[in-house]
N, CA and C atoms as an extended XYZ file, in Angstrom:
588
Properties=species:S:1:pos:R:3:atomname:S:1:resname:S:1:resid:I:1 pbc="F F F"
N       -52.643       39.143       54.406 N   MET     1
C       -51.240       39.723       54.227 CA  MET     1
C       -51.445       41.225       54.673 C   MET     1
N       -50.158       41.618       55.099 N   SER     2
C       -50.206       43.119       55.714 CA  SER     2
C       -50.750       44.275       54.694 C   SER     2
N       -50.513       45.160       55.091 N   SER     3
C       -50.760       46.582       54.235 CA  SER     3
C       -49.784       46.972       53.386 C   SER     3
N       -48.792       46.159       53.262 N   GLY     4
C       -47.536       46.394       52.970 CA  GLY     4
C       -47.915       45.903       51.372 C   GLY     4
N       -48.778       44.894       51.076 N   GLY     5
C       -48.888       44.345       49.439 CA  GLY     5
C       -47.559       43.808       49.190 C   GLY     5
N       -47.823       43.686       47.761 N   ALA     6
C       -46.367       42.838       47.428 CA  ALA     6
C       -45.108       43.009       48.165 C   ALA     6
N       -44.615       43.897       48.471 N   LEU     7
C       -43.096       44.406       48.912 CA  LEU     7
C       -43.494       44.215       50.196 C   LEU     7
N       -44.530       44.117       51.042 N   GLY     8
C       -44.787       43.525       52.621 CA  GLY     8
C       -44.482       42.053       52.336 C   GLY     8
N       -45.167       41.515       51.391 N   ALA     9
C       -44.953       40.334       51.185 CA  ALA     9
C       -43.582       39.350       50.953 C   ALA     9
N       -42.832       40.398       50.301 N   LEU    10
C       -41.415       39.892       50.173 CA  LEU    10
C       -40.466       40.402       51.371 C   LEU    10
N       -41.060       40.834       52.467 N   ALA    11
C       -40.314       41.104       53.754 CA  ALA    11
C       -40.209       39.682       54.427 C   ALA    11
N       -41.322       38.942       53.920 N   TRP    12
C       -41.633       37.486       54.715 CA  TRP    12
C       -40.670       36.538       54.045 C   TRP    12
N       -40.351       36.752       52.509 N   ILE    13
C       -39.220       35.677       52.124 CA  ILE    13
C       -37.891       36.001       52.833 C   ILE    13
N       -37.389       34.662       53.278 N   ARG    14
C       -36.053       34.993       53.373 CA  ARG    14
C       -35.150       34.003       52.383 C   ARG    14
N       -33.845       34.602       51.971 N   THR    15
C       -33.327       33.603       50.940 CA  THR    15
C       -31.939       33.376       51.696 C   THR    15
N       -31.371       32.702       50.956 N   ILE    16
C       -29.927       32.076       51.302 CA  ILE    16
C       -28.988       31.691       49.920 C   ILE    16
N       -27.878       32.240       50.242 N   ASP    17
C       -27.224       32.162       48.810 CA  ASP    17
C       -26.562       30.690       49.470 C   ASP    17
N       -25.869       29.649       48.021 N   GLN    18
C       -25.563       28.825       48.627 CA  GLN    18
C       -24.110       28.714       47.619 C   GLN    18
N       -22.904       28.920       47.772 N   TYR    19
C       -21.769       28.746       47.085 CA  TYR    19
C       -21.637       27.814       46.207 C   TYR    19
N       -21.646       27.820       45.107 N   ASP    20
C       -21.097       26.344       44.407 CA  ASP    20
C       -19.532       26.266       44.215 C   ASP    20
N       -19.020       25.806       44.818 N   PRO    21
C       -17.442       25.703       44.550 CA  PRO    21
C       -16.727       25.850       42.990 C   PRO    21
N       -17.374       25.613       42.016 N   SER    22
C       -16.969       25.418       40.814 CA  SER    22
C       -17.267       26.863       40.137 C   SER    22
N       -17.665       27.915       40.837 N   GLY    23
C       -18.058       29.165       40.486 CA  GLY    23
C       -19.044       29.386       39.514 C   GLY    23
N       -19.832       28.371       38.802 N   ILE    24
C       -20.616       28.325       37.891 CA  ILE    24
C       -21.836       28.922       38.141 C   ILE    24
N       -22.170       28.792       39.300 N   MET    25
C       -23.678       29.787       39.797 CA  MET    25
C       -23.433       29.673       41.144 C   MET    25
N       -24.689       30.555       41.546 N   ASN    26
C       -24.941       30.914       42.557 CA  ASN    26
C       -26.447       30.344       43.130 C   ASN    26
N       -26.221       29.301       43.835 N   PHE    27
C       -27.580       28.617       43.770 CA  PHE    27
C       -28.407       29.255       45.054 C   PHE    27
N       -29.946       29.772       44.881 N   ARG    28
C       -30.502       30.570       45.953 CA  ARG    28
C       -31.804       29.724       46.165 C   ARG    28
N       -31.957       29.394       47.227 N   ARG    29
C       -33.220       28.813       48.470 CA  ARG    29
C       -34.161       29.918       48.745 C   ARG    29
N       -35.415       29.653       48.457 N   TYR    30
C       -36.613       30.728       49.251 CA  TYR    30
C       -37.098       29.886       50.241 C   TYR    30
N       -36.981       30.519       51.654 N   TYR    31
C       -37.531       30.321       52.723 CA  TYR    31
C       -39.302       31.347       53.110 C   TYR    31
N       -39.945       30.532       52.980 N   VAL    32
C       -41.250       31.577       53.317 CA  VAL    32
C       -41.953       31.006       54.843 C   VAL    32
N       -41.792       31.545       55.599 N   PRO    33
C       -42.433       31.279       57.043 CA  PRO    33
C       -43.693       30.414       56.923 C   PRO    33
N       -43.658       29.309       57.973 N   ASN    34
C       -44.809       28.901       57.856 CA  ASN    34
C       -45.129       27.936       56.768 C   ASN    34
N       -44.140       27.688       55.946 N   SER    35
C       -44.779       27.237       54.391 CA  SER    35
C       -44.965       25.868       54.608 C   SER    35
N       -45.431       25.062       53.370 N   ILE    36
C       -44.927       23.706       53.568 CA  ILE    36
C       -44.138       23.580       52.327 C   ILE    36
N       -43.104       22.867       52.165 N   VAL    37
C       -42.151       22.428       51.024 CA  VAL    37
C       -42.027       21.271       50.489 C   VAL    37
N       -42.016       21.179       49.395 N   PHE    38
C       -41.949       19.577       48.746 CA  PHE    38
C       -40.571       19.779       48.277 C   PHE    38
N       -39.989       18.527       48.548 N   ILE    39
C       -38.466       17.951       48.654 CA  ILE    39
C       -38.058       16.966       47.888 C   ILE    39
N       -37.494       17.122       47.291 N   THR    40
C       -36.755       15.848       45.891 CA  THR    40
C       -35.524       15.531       46.355 C   THR    40
N       -34.695       14.492       46.918 N   GLN    41
C       -33.431       14.366       46.840 CA  GLN    41
C       -33.096       13.144       46.547 C   GLN    41
N       -32.023       12.822       45.535 N   VAL    42
C       -31.557       11.765       44.654 CA  VAL    42
C       -30.353       11.330       45.336 C   VAL    42
N       -29.978       10.000       45.229 N   VAL    43
C       -28.963        9.424       45.620 CA  VAL    43
C       -28.057        9.522       43.985 C   VAL    43
N       -26.716        9.776       44.665 N   ALA    44
C       -25.426        9.959       43.496 CA  ALA    44
C       -25.545        8.801       42.686 C   ALA    44
N       -25.724        8.859       41.584 N   GLY    45
C       -25.589        8.097       40.603 CA  GLY    45
C       -27.058        7.287       40.061 C   GLY    45
N       -27.558        7.696       41.076 N   ARG    46
C       -29.116        7.081       41.092 CA  ARG    46
C       -28.836        5.369       41.480 C   ARG    46
N       -27.974        5.082       42.156 N   GLU    47
C       -27.548        3.911       43.018 CA  GLU    47
C       -28.997        3.348       43.700 C   GLU    47
N       -29.679        2.273       43.399 N   PRO    48
C       -31.270        2.000       44.181 CA  PRO    48
C       -30.686        1.601       45.756 C   PRO    48
N       -30.402        2.456       46.335 N   VAL    49
C       -29.743        1.873       47.965 CA  VAL    49
C       -31.421        1.727       48.480 C   VAL    49
N       -32.210        2.303       48.593 N   PHE    50
C       -33.375        2.392       49.301 CA  PHE    50
C       -34.741        1.061       48.761 C   PHE    50
N       -34.042        0.029       47.520 N   ALA    51
C       -34.335       -0.776       47.192 CA  ALA    51
C       -34.708       -1.954       48.613 C   ALA    51
N       -33.714       -1.593       49.555 N   ASP    52
C       -33.250       -2.309       50.695 CA  ASP    52
C       -34.108       -1.974       51.779 C   ASP    52
N       -35.366       -2.391       52.190 N   PRO    53
C       -36.014       -2.163       53.233 CA  PRO    53
C       -35.041       -1.494       54.452 C   PRO    53
N       -34.092       -2.139       54.877 N   GLU    54
C       -32.918       -1.666       55.836 CA  GLU    54
C       -32.709       -0.436       55.899 C   GLU    54
N       -32.295       -0.051       54.229 N   MET    55
C       -31.945        1.303       54.243 CA  MET    55
C       -33.470        2.302       54.450 C   MET    55
N       -34.134        1.849       54.130 N   VAL    56
C       -35.507        2.904       54.088 CA  VAL    56
C       -35.475        2.899       55.824 C   VAL    56
N       -35.355        1.967       56.590 N   GLN    57
C       -35.304        2.119       57.805 CA  GLN    57
C       -34.137        2.886       58.397 C   GLN    57
N       -33.445        2.811       57.658 N   LEU    58
C       -32.340        3.946       58.405 CA  LEU    58
C       -32.654        5.042       57.988 C   LEU    58
N       -32.941        5.243       56.892 N   LEU    59
C       -33.499        6.836       56.278 CA  LEU    59
C       -34.645        7.438       57.449 C   LEU    59
N       -35.429        6.308       57.817 N   ARG    60
C       -36.893        7.191       58.430 CA  ARG    60
C       -36.017        7.396       59.770 C   ARG    60
N       -34.931        6.673       60.625 N   GLU    61
C       -34.381        6.875       61.707 CA  GLU    61
C       -33.750        8.388       61.594 C   GLU    61
N       -32.804        8.348       60.631 N   ILE    62
C       -32.284        9.884       60.643 CA  ILE    62
C       -33.129       10.901       60.397 C   ILE    62
N       -34.473       10.657       59.747 N   LEU    63
C       -35.323       11.668       59.588 CA  LEU    63
C       -35.931       11.890       60.991 C   LEU    63
N       -36.272       11.162       61.946 N   ASN    64
C       -36.742       11.360       62.796 CA  ASN    64
C       -35.639       12.138       63.898 C   ASN    64
N       -34.369       11.827       63.716 N   GLU    65
C       -33.359       12.590       64.114 CA  GLU    65
C       -33.652       14.145       63.994 C   GLU    65
N       -33.406       14.285       62.662 N   ALA    66
C       -33.404       15.598       62.164 CA  ALA    66
C       -34.255       16.252       62.581 C   ALA    66
N       -35.833       15.735       62.674 N   LYS    67
C       -37.021       16.201       63.193 CA  LYS    67
C       -36.939       16.493       64.916 C   LYS    67
N       -36.217       15.536       65.539 N   ARG    68
C       -35.993       16.397       66.913 CA  ARG    68
C       -35.137       17.548       66.862 C   ARG    68
N       -33.862       17.813       66.249 N   ARG    69
C       -33.089       18.621       66.009 CA  ARG    69
C       -33.892       20.040       65.408 C   ARG    69
N       -34.641       20.184       64.330 N   TYR    70
C       -35.049       20.954       63.540 CA  TYR    70
C       -36.612       20.417       63.329 C   TYR    70
N       -37.465       20.909       64.243 N   PRO    71
C       -38.614       20.496       64.196 CA  PRO    71
C       -39.708       20.994       62.974 C   PRO    71
N       -40.271       19.815       62.421 N   PHE    72
C       -40.848       19.718       61.038 CA  PHE    72
C       -42.216       18.784       61.261 C   PHE    72
N       -43.200       19.132       60.781 N   THR    73
C       -44.425       18.039       60.245 CA  THR    73
C       -44.251       17.457       58.891 C   THR    73
N       -44.352       16.034       58.909 N   THR    74
C       -43.909       15.591       57.596 CA  THR    74
C       -45.699       15.205       57.099 C   THR    74
N       -46.135       16.206       55.976 N   LEU    75
C       -47.403       15.731       55.350 CA  LEU    75
C       -47.544       14.719       54.296 C   LEU    75
N       -46.377       14.204       53.675 N   GLY    76
C       -46.524       13.369       52.593 CA  GLY    76
C       -44.914       12.875       52.253 C   GLY    76
N       -45.026       11.457       51.937 N   TYR    77
C       -43.355       11.277       51.943 CA  TYR    77
C       -43.647        9.929       50.891 C   TYR    77
N       -42.392        9.733       49.872 N   VAL    78
C       -42.287        8.367       49.568 CA  VAL    78
C       -40.821        8.194       49.270 C   VAL    78
N       -40.459        6.906       49.785 N   PHE    79
C       -39.126        6.548       49.612 CA  PHE    79
C       -39.029        5.469       48.275 C   PHE    79
N       -37.989        5.687       47.409 N   LEU    80
C       -38.151        5.220       46.009 CA  LEU    80
C       -36.585        4.492       46.295 C   LEU    80
N       -36.103        3.689       45.191 N   PRO    81
C       -35.044        2.938       45.201 CA  PRO    81
C       -33.940        4.173       44.975 C   PRO    81
N       -33.958        5.021       44.408 N   GLU    82
C       -32.867        5.689       44.282 CA  GLU    82
C       -33.375        7.541       44.350 C   GLU    82
N       -34.479        7.735       45.078 N   HIS    83
C       -34.549        8.901       45.596 CA  HIS    83
C       -35.761        8.963       46.416 C   HIS    83
N       -36.153       10.400       47.070 N   PHE    84
C       -37.011       10.139       47.735 CA  PHE    84
C       -38.022       11.671       47.733 C   PHE    84
N       -39.188       11.828       48.234 N   HIS    85
C       -39.750       13.057       47.989 CA  HIS    85
C       -40.008       13.327       49.302 C   HIS    85
N       -40.322       14.468       50.010 N   LEU    86
C       -40.874       14.739       51.229 CA  LEU    86
C       -42.019       16.057       51.103 C   LEU    86
N       -43.084       15.887       51.709 N   LEU    87
C       -43.515       17.506       51.736 CA  LEU    87
C       -43.856       17.552       53.371 C   LEU    87
N       -43.099       18.938       53.696 N   ILE    88
C       -43.248       19.162       54.807 CA  ILE    88
C       -43.495       20.162       55.466 C   ILE    88
N       -43.468       20.674       56.719 N   ARG    89
C       -43.928       22.018       57.147 CA  ARG    89
C       -42.770       22.317       58.217 C   ARG    89
N       -41.749       22.885       58.270 N   PRO    90
C       -41.035       23.163       59.135 CA  PRO    90
C       -41.300       24.386       59.890 C   PRO    90
N       -41.187       23.959       61.281 N   GLU    91
C       -41.871       24.728       62.337 CA  GLU    91
C       -41.044       26.066       62.423 C   GLU    91
N       -41.649       27.209       63.090 N   ALA    92
C       -41.411       28.597       62.787 CA  ALA    92
C       -39.604       28.536       63.557 C   ALA    92
N       -38.981       29.239       62.776 N   GLY    93
C       -37.432       29.325       62.993 CA  GLY    93
C       -36.711       28.042       62.316 C   GLY    93
N       -37.090       27.248       61.756 N   VAL    94
C       -36.516       26.589       61.051 CA  VAL    94
C       -36.654       26.413       59.770 C   VAL    94
N       -35.720       26.209       58.664 N   ASN    95
C       -36.051       26.293       57.517 CA  ASN    95
C       -35.417       24.887       56.594 C   ASN    95
N       -36.221       24.583       55.565 N   HIS    96
C       -35.859       22.894       54.674 CA  HIS    96
C       -34.286       22.873       54.669 C   HIS    96
N       -33.664       24.008       54.583 N   SER    97
C       -32.082       23.588       54.282 CA  SER    97
C       -31.517       22.881       55.743 C   SER    97
N       -31.931       23.689       56.588 N   GLN    98
C       -31.587       23.113       57.989 CA  GLN    98
C       -31.549       21.515       57.976 C   GLN    98
N       -33.018       21.269       57.815 N   ILE    99
C       -33.398       19.785       57.970 CA  ILE    99
C       -32.460       18.632       56.733 C   ILE    99
N       -32.362       19.386       55.647 N   MET   100
C       -31.828       18.451       54.686 CA  MET   100
C       -30.217       18.311       54.862 C   MET   100
N       -29.619       19.506       55.568 N   HIS   101
C       -28.337       19.472       55.904 CA  HIS   101
C       -27.850       18.573       57.150 C   HIS   101
N       -29.066       18.201       57.786 N   SER   102
C       -29.181       17.513       59.089 CA  SER   102
C       -29.306       16.097       58.503 C   SER   102
N       -30.213       15.580       57.353 N   ILE   103
C       -30.144       14.459       57.051 CA  ILE   103
C       -29.372       13.845       55.725 C   ILE   103
N       -28.635       14.594       55.154 N   LYS   104
C       -27.901       14.228       54.357 CA  LYS   104
C       -26.691       13.589       54.973 C   LYS   104
N       -25.818       14.557       55.522 N   PRO   105
C       -24.459       13.804       55.982 CA  PRO   105
C       -24.701       12.961       57.039 C   PRO   105
N       -25.658       12.512       57.796 N   ASN   106
C       -26.260       11.877       59.103 CA  ASN   106
C       -26.309       10.746       58.270 C   ASN   106
N       -27.165       10.595       57.319 N   PHE   107
C       -27.364        8.962       56.615 CA  PHE   107
C       -26.026        9.064       55.913 C   PHE   107
N       -25.679        9.416       55.317 N   THR   108
C       -24.052        9.219       54.732 CA  THR   108
C       -23.451        8.583       55.777 C   THR   108
N       -22.968        9.228       57.047 N   LYS   109
C       -22.152        8.946       57.775 CA  LYS   109
C       -22.745        7.328       58.166 C   LYS   109
N       -24.042        7.141       59.018 N   ALA   110
C       -24.599        5.987       59.181 CA  ALA   110
C       -24.392        4.637       58.079 C   ALA   110
N       -24.728        5.134       56.898 N   TYR   111
C       -24.535        4.159       55.841 CA  TYR   111
C       -23.438        3.650       55.637 C   TYR   111
N       -22.221        4.660       55.420 N   ARG   112
C       -20.831        3.994       55.539 CA  ARG   112
C       -20.649        3.367       56.722 C   ARG   112
N       -21.075        3.823       57.892 N   LYS   113
C       -20.425        2.986       59.410 CA  LYS   113
C       -21.624        1.335       58.835 C   LYS   113
N       -22.515        1.605       58.865 N   GLN   114
C       -23.567       -0.147       58.735 CA  GLN   114
C       -22.556       -0.976       57.436 C   GLN   114
N       -22.351       -0.006       56.253 N   ARG   115
C       -21.568       -0.946       55.582 CA  ARG   115
C       -20.332       -1.127       55.185 C   ARG   115
N       -19.609       -0.355       56.202 N   SER   116
C       -17.787       -0.315       56.566 CA  SER   116
C       -17.460        0.171       55.309 C   SER   116
N       -18.001        1.181       54.730 N   ILE   117
C       -17.617        2.057       53.317 CA  ILE   117
C       -16.585        3.340       54.027 C   ILE   117
N       -15.539        3.214       53.287 N   PRO   118
C       -14.538        4.102       53.992 CA  PRO   118
C       -14.975        5.609       53.369 C   PRO   118
N       -14.367        6.424       54.149 N   VAL   119
C       -14.609        8.203       54.348 CA  VAL   119
C       -14.640        8.508       52.985 C   VAL   119
N       -15.090        9.521       52.232 N   GLY   120
C       -14.622        9.935       50.623 CA  GLY   120
C       -16.115        9.565       49.854 C   GLY   120
N       -17.102        8.509       50.494 N   LEU   121
C       -18.060        8.138       49.469 CA  LEU   121
C       -19.216        9.444       49.396 C   LEU   121
N       -19.449        9.795       48.075 N   ARG   122
C       -20.549       11.006       48.130 CA  ARG   122
C       -22.008       10.154       47.736 C   ARG   122
N       -22.776       10.119       48.737 N   PHE   123
C       -23.723        9.272       48.732 CA  PHE   123
C       -24.675        9.876       47.903 C   PHE   123
N       -24.912       11.388       48.259 N   TRP   124
C       -26.122       12.061       47.592 CA  TRP   124
C       -25.636       12.523       46.372 C   TRP   124
N       -26.300       13.152       45.262 N   GLN   125
C       -26.500       14.244       44.497 CA  GLN   125
C       -26.650       15.229       45.267 C   GLN   125
N       -25.521       16.318       44.817 N   PRO   126
C       -24.940       17.845       45.633 CA  PRO   126
C       -26.169       18.550       46.385 C   PRO   126
N       -27.092       18.628       45.265 N   ARG   127
C       -28.248       19.343       45.922 CA  ARG   127
C       -29.511       18.586       45.726 C   ARG   127
N       -30.452       19.502       46.286 N   TYR   128
C       -31.799       18.790       46.450 CA  TYR   128
C       -32.801       19.780       45.831 C   TYR   128
N       -33.717       19.346       45.266 N   TRP   129
C       -34.603       20.059       44.916 CA  TRP   129
C       -35.683       20.669       45.750 C   TRP   129
N       -36.081       21.820       45.542 N   ASP   130
C       -37.377       22.162       46.678 CA  ASP   130
C       -38.521       22.851       45.780 C   ASP   130
N       -39.775       22.927       46.536 N   HIS   131
C       -40.470       24.224       45.867 CA  HIS   131
C       -41.488       24.319       46.933 C   HIS   131
N       -41.696       25.160       47.491 N   VAL   132
C       -42.730       26.145       48.115 CA  VAL   132
C       -43.439       25.924       47.608 C   VAL   132
N       -44.572       25.143       48.345 N   ILE   133
C       -46.138       25.071       48.143 CA  ILE   133
C       -47.068       26.537       48.196 C   ILE   133
N       -47.951       26.775       47.057 N   ARG   134
C       -48.324       28.099       46.901 CA  ARG   134
C       -49.704       27.943       47.451 C   ARG   134
N       -50.655       27.005       47.055 N   ASP   135
C       -52.148       27.074       47.627 CA  ASP   135
C       -52.420       25.601       47.581 C   ASP   135
N       -53.776       25.363       48.102 N   ALA   136
C       -54.248       23.949       48.145 CA  ALA   136
C       -54.157       23.365       47.126 C   ALA   136
N       -54.415       23.805       45.635 N   GLU   137
C       -54.267       22.914       44.518 CA  GLU   137
C       -52.753       22.653       44.141 C   GLU   137
N       -52.068       23.270       44.751 N   ASP   138
C       -50.384       22.954       44.533 CA  ASP   138
C       -50.311       21.972       45.626 C   ASP   138
N       -50.941       22.020       46.697 N   PHE   139
C       -50.417       20.796       47.796 CA  PHE   139
C       -51.074       19.497       47.286 C   PHE   139
N       -52.077       19.674       46.703 N   GLU   140
C       -52.870       18.326       46.473 CA  GLU   140
C       -51.770       17.716       45.254 C   GLU   140
N       -51.351       18.374       44.115 N   ARG   141
C       -50.856       18.225       43.189 CA  ARG   141
C       -49.584       17.190       43.441 C   ARG   141
N       -48.963       18.201       44.355 N   HIS   142
C       -47.962       17.516       45.219 CA  HIS   142
C       -47.957       16.030       45.732 C   HIS   142
N       -49.279       15.959       45.975 N   LEU   143
C       -49.242       15.054       47.342 CA  LEU   143
C       -49.821       13.980       46.591 C   LEU   143
N       -50.474       14.216       45.471 N   HIS   144
C       -50.824       13.007       44.403 CA  HIS   144
C       -49.597       12.439       43.807 C   HIS   144
N       -48.738       13.390       43.289 N   TYR   145
C       -47.391       13.180       42.850 CA  TYR   145
C       -46.659       12.314       43.574 C   TYR   145
N       -46.602       12.307       44.960 N   ILE   146
C       -45.780       11.425       45.736 CA  ILE   146
C       -46.540        9.989       45.825 C   ILE   146
N       -47.648       10.071       45.720 N   HIS   147
C       -48.561        8.918       46.251 CA  HIS   147
C       -48.627        7.966       44.946 C   HIS   147
N       -48.389        8.781       43.852 N   TYR   148
C       -48.568        7.913       42.276 CA  TYR   148
C       -47.099        7.597       41.882 C   TYR   148
N       -46.157        8.134       42.353 N   ASN   149
C       -44.850        7.847       41.942 CA  ASN   149
C       -44.249        6.311       42.146 C   ASN   149
N       -44.697        5.853       42.807 N   PRO   150
C       -44.190        4.439       42.888 CA  PRO   150
C       -45.290        3.422       41.755 C   PRO   150
N       -45.910        3.840       41.316 N   VAL   151
C       -46.648        3.399       40.321 CA  VAL   151
C       -46.165        3.836       38.776 C   VAL   151
N       -45.948        5.305       38.839 N   LYS   152
C       -45.331        5.637       37.645 CA  LYS   152
C       -43.622        4.889       37.315 C   LYS   152
N       -43.284        4.684       38.265 N   HIS   153
C       -42.052        4.063       38.162 CA  HIS   153
C       -41.952        2.593       38.011 C   HIS   153
N       -43.371        2.141       38.023 N   GLY   154
C       -43.500        0.520       37.599 CA  GLY   154
C       -42.718       -0.084       38.605 C   GLY   154
N       -42.935        0.213       39.729 N   LEU   155
C       -42.514       -0.747       41.158 CA  LEU   155
C       -43.784       -1.003       41.806 C   LEU   155
N       -45.155       -0.995       41.479 N   VAL   156
C       -46.362       -1.461       41.926 CA  VAL   156
C       -47.566       -1.128       40.839 C   VAL   156
N       -48.589       -1.710       40.924 N   ASN   157
C       -49.486       -1.334       40.072 CA  ASN   157
C       -50.931       -0.342       40.712 C   ASN   157
N       -50.631       -0.540       42.181 N   ARG   158
C       -51.672        0.520       42.612 CA  ARG   158
C       -50.862        1.192       44.032 C   ARG   158
N       -51.114        2.424       44.261 N   PRO   159
C       -50.285        3.339       45.266 CA  PRO   159
C       -50.593        2.205       46.764 C   PRO   159
N       -51.988        1.792       47.088 N   GLU   160
C       -51.641        1.185       48.084 CA  GLU   160
C       -50.568        0.027       48.660 C   GLU   160
N       -50.185       -0.883       47.129 N   ASP   161
C       -49.409       -1.511       47.475 CA  ASP   161
C       -47.992       -1.391       47.603 C   ASP   161
N       -47.717        0.052       47.714 N   TYR   162
C       -46.212        0.348       48.031 CA  TYR   162
C       -46.522        0.587       49.709 C   TYR   162
N       -45.161        0.119       50.112 N   ALA   163
C       -44.897       -0.121       51.688 CA  ALA   163
C       -44.634        1.287       52.351 C   ALA   163
N       -43.500        1.882       51.037 N   PHE   164
C       -42.562        3.147       52.017 CA  PHE   164
C       -43.379        4.664       51.346 C   PHE   164
N       -44.618        5.041       51.505 N   SER   165
C       -45.380        6.142       51.551 CA  SER   165
C       -46.240        6.523       52.651 C   SER   165
N       -46.876        7.344       52.240 N   SER   166
C       -47.810        7.935       53.666 CA  SER   166
C       -48.964        7.735       52.774 C   SER   166
N       -49.427        7.092       51.423 N   TYR   167
C       -50.558        6.848       50.939 CA  TYR   167
C       -51.415        6.440       51.948 C   TYR   167
N       -51.215        5.200       52.411 N   SER   168
C       -52.139        4.642       53.185 CA  SER   168
C       -52.827        5.331       54.498 C   SER   168
N       -51.757        6.375       54.626 N   HIS   169
C       -51.969        7.188       55.974 CA  HIS   169
C       -53.339        8.123       55.268 C   HIS   169
N       -53.233        8.831       54.462 N   TRP   170
C       -54.287        9.797       53.669 CA  TRP   170
C       -55.421        9.074       53.363 C   TRP   170
N       -55.009        7.607       52.780 N   GLN   171
C       -56.617        6.962       52.502 CA  GLN   171
C       -57.236        6.596       53.571 C   GLN   171
N       -56.453        6.457       54.719 N   ALA   172
C       -57.437        5.880       55.627 CA  ALA   172
C       -58.204        7.475       56.461 C   ALA   172
N       -57.725        8.478       56.225 N   ARG   173
C       -58.603        9.696       56.795 CA  ARG   173
C       -59.299       10.011       55.577 C   ARG   173
N       -59.465        9.727       54.361 N   GLY   174
C       -60.473        9.805       53.340 CA  GLY   174
C       -60.182       10.534       52.561 C   GLY   174
N       -58.877       10.857       52.316 N   ALA   175
C       -58.476       11.615       51.193 CA  ALA   175
C       -58.346       11.058       49.868 C   ALA   175
N       -58.570        9.814       49.863 N   TYR   176
C       -58.569        9.221       48.620 CA  TYR   176
C       -59.566        8.154       48.546 C   TYR   176
N       -60.321        7.984       47.404 N   PRO   177
C       -61.066        6.974       46.977 CA  PRO   177
C       -60.750        5.938       46.556 C   PRO   177
N       -61.510        4.712       46.925 N   ASP   178
C       -60.907        3.406       46.646 CA  ASP   178
C       -60.642        3.600       45.192 C   ASP   178
N       -59.339        2.567       44.713 N   ARG   179
C       -58.929        2.563       43.217 CA  ARG   179
C       -58.302        3.593       42.731 C   ARG   179
N       -58.287        4.939       43.652 N   TRP   180
C       -57.544        6.108       43.370 CA  TRP   180
C       -56.290        5.668       42.907 C   TRP   180
N       -55.413        6.336       41.833 N   GLY   181
C       -54.346        5.729       41.304 CA  GLY   181
C       -53.933        4.759       40.523 C   GLY   181
N       -55.117        3.803       40.312 N   TRP   182
C       -55.003        2.741       39.515 CA  TRP   182
C       -55.071        2.896       38.219 C   TRP   182
N       -54.972        3.976       37.900 N   GLU   183
C       -55.190        4.992       36.695 CA  GLU   183
C       -54.442        6.512       36.552 C   GLU   183
N       -53.576        6.974       35.701 N   PRO   184
C       -52.843        7.935       36.181 CA  PRO   184
C       -54.118        9.188       36.625 C   PRO   184
N       -53.755        9.663       37.599 N   PRO   185
C       -55.036       10.606       38.055 CA  PRO   185
C       -54.854       11.882       37.234 C   PRO   185
N       -55.948       12.499       37.358 N   ASP   186
C       -56.301       13.855       36.473 CA  ASP   186
C       -55.283       14.873       36.607 C   ASP   186
N       -55.097       14.878       38.000 N   ALA   187
C       -54.875       16.066       38.628 CA  ALA   187
C       -52.994       16.081       38.157 C   ALA   187
N       -52.567       15.082       37.838 N   LEU   188
C       -51.256       14.828       37.374 CA  LEU   188
C       -51.014       15.016       35.957 C   LEU   188
N       -52.034       15.210       35.107 N   HIS   189
C       -51.870       15.531       33.945 CA  HIS   189
C       -51.276       16.520       33.335 C   HIS   189
N       -50.228       16.719       32.519 N   GLY   190
C       -48.994       17.509       32.421 CA  GLY   190
C       -48.468       17.803       33.129 C   GLY   190
N       -48.159       17.430       34.128 N   PHE   191
C       -47.574       17.984       35.622 CA  PHE   191
C       -46.429       17.047       35.645 C   PHE   191
N       -45.084       17.693       35.411 N   GLN   192
C       -43.779       17.067       35.490 CA  GLN   192
C       -42.639       17.984       36.430 C   GLN   192
N       -41.547       17.295       37.172 N   LEU   193
C       -40.985       17.760       37.652 CA  LEU   193
C       -39.788       17.973       36.924 C   LEU   193
N       -38.683       18.538       36.919 N   PRO   194
C       -37.279       19.160       36.333 CA  PRO   194
C       -36.593       17.675       36.156 C   PRO   194
N       -36.018       17.232       35.562 N   ASP   195
C       -34.879       16.362       35.377 CA  ASP   195
C       -33.908       16.404       36.589 C   ASP   195
N       -33.845       15.395       37.666 N   LEU   196
C       -33.070       15.753       38.727 CA  LEU   196
C       -31.982       14.597       38.307 C   LEU   196
């Protein structure tokens, strides 16, 4: 950290205000350059759109398009029937709002076109949830959360049985021992995301 201490660190944090047309609140996102961000986005009405593998593939394509426009590294992901989690590191000059503002409307447009749905569909919940990763322990906890999520939601009995996550990539790299996630991981004891 620079010699500016805590105040110097604050200079590294950029924020953006997002206006809520209802006037109820002013939503604030924090951007920390070179940070890793955990993101959760939920489908409106919690419709299980991503139970269809074709829709998961479409989402992957849209993510890759967003990555070309707003470069980022994907460190972890899981696509569940009605929501997804990402663990990403945006490149310099890119923030997670830009990425999400590319993914959400582009997926909605492609989905409407593919399903012949008229304009006016609200596909996503209006906001996504984000969390800036603070340290190695926080990273590990969120990565474990992502990979255990299909088991938690009763979609599979073991993380390796779920096709739409980064678990197999991390297991192949030696990050997970055999049988990890067959029981609730200790690192997730008491860990809970807000209701979305």
